[in-house]
C-alpha positions in Angstrom: 0.0 0.0 0.0 1.5 3.3 -1.2 0.1 5.3 1.8 2.2 3.3 4.2 5.3 3.9 2.1 4.6 7.6 2.1 4.2 7.6 5.9 7.4 5.6 6.3 9.3 8.1 4.1 8.0 11.1 6.1 9.1 9.4 9.3 12.5 8.7 7.8 12.9 12.3 6.8 12.1 13.5 10.3 14.2 10.9 12.2 17.2 11.1 9.9 17.3 14.9 10.1 17.9 14.6 13.9 21.1 12.8 13.3 22.2 14.6 10.1 25.4 16.6 9.9 23.7 19.0 7.5 22.3 21.7 9.7 20.0 22.9 7.0 18.3 19.5 6.9 18.2 19.4 10.7 16.7 22.9 10.8 13.9 22.1 8.3 12.6 19.2 10.3 13.5 20.6 13.8 9.8 21.5 14.7 6.6 22.1 12.9 7.2 25.8 13.4 10.7 25.6 11.8 9.0 23.6 8.9 6.2 26.1 8.3 8.5 29.2 8.6 10.8 27.6 6.1 7.9 26.9 3.7 6.6 30.5 4.1 10.0 31.9 3.1 10.4 29.4 0.3 6.9 30.3 -1.1 7.9 33.9 -1.3 11.6 33.5 -2.1 11.3 34.2 -5.9 8.9 37.1 -5.3 9.9 40.0 -3.1 10.7 37.8 -0.1 8.5 37.8 3.0 8.5 40.1 6.1 8.3 39.1 9.7 4.9 40.6 10.0 3.5 38.6 7.1 5.0 35.3 8.4 3.3 36.1 11.8 0.0 36.8 10.1 0.2 33.5 8.1 1.3 31.1 10.8 -1.5 30.2 13.2 -0.9 31.3 16.7 -1.5 27.8 17.9 1.6 26.7 16.0 3.9 29.5 17.2 4.0 32.9 18.8 5.6 36.0 17.4 8.6 35.6 19.7 9.1 31.9 18.7 8.9 32.9 15.0 11.5 35.7 15.6 13.8 33.2 17.4 13.6 30.9 14.4 14.3 33.7 11.9 17.3 34.8 14.0 18.6 31.2 14.2 18.2 30.9 10.4 20.1 34.1 9.8 22.8 33.1 12.2 23.2 29.7 10.6 23.2 31.1 7.0 19.9 29.4 6.1 18.0 32.6 5.4 19.1 36.0 4.4 17.4 39.3 5.0 17.2 42.4 2.7 15.5 45.7 2.8 12.2 45.6 0.9 12.3 47.3 -2.5 8.7 48.6 -2.0 9.1 49.9 1.6 12.5 50.7 2.9 11.3 50.3 6.5 10.6 46.5 6.0 13.1 43.7 5.9 12.3 40.7 3.9 13.5 37.1 4.3 14.9 34.9 1.5 16.5 31.5 1.4 20.2 31.0 1.1 21.0 29.0 -2.1 22.0 25.8 -0.3 18.8 25.8 1.7 16.8 26.5 -1.4 18.5 23.5 -3.1 17.8 21.3 -0.1 14.1 22.1 -0.2 13.9 21.7 -4.0 15.4 18.2 -3.7 12.9 17.4 -0.9 10.0 18.6 -3.0 11.1 16.5 -6.0 11.2 13.4 -3.7 7.8 14.3 -2.2 6.4 14.8 -5.7 7.6 11.4 -6.9 5.9 9.7 -3.9 2.6 11.4 -4.7 2.8 10.6 -8.4 3.4 7.0 -7.5 0.4 7.1 -5.2 -1.8 8.5 -8.0 -0.7 5.9 -10.5 -1.5 3.1 -8.0 -5.1 4.3 -7.4 
């Protein structure tokens, strides 16, 4: 059953990230909040980036507080996972973007995820 294989793969991703030497991979699966903040930045990476305020507005408060989100953003900047630049539209706002290596890691993860879901659709 393909659903079981997908679940096993998801668990492998999470468990293996804990022991990984790659801090980017570890960061991506560190918590649900790390995961969704990463996906928020990824989704807006090729646009104009995403501000702290927009991330806070998008992430449900039950997943993470503003201070937790800020801590994750600071960690990502410190570990060179995200970068931050002044907004082109409003100089008062700083927008977050992915560093290239983190972007590549997420793209590879997405390709692998996509292949599992394609396989699931074929087997239905």
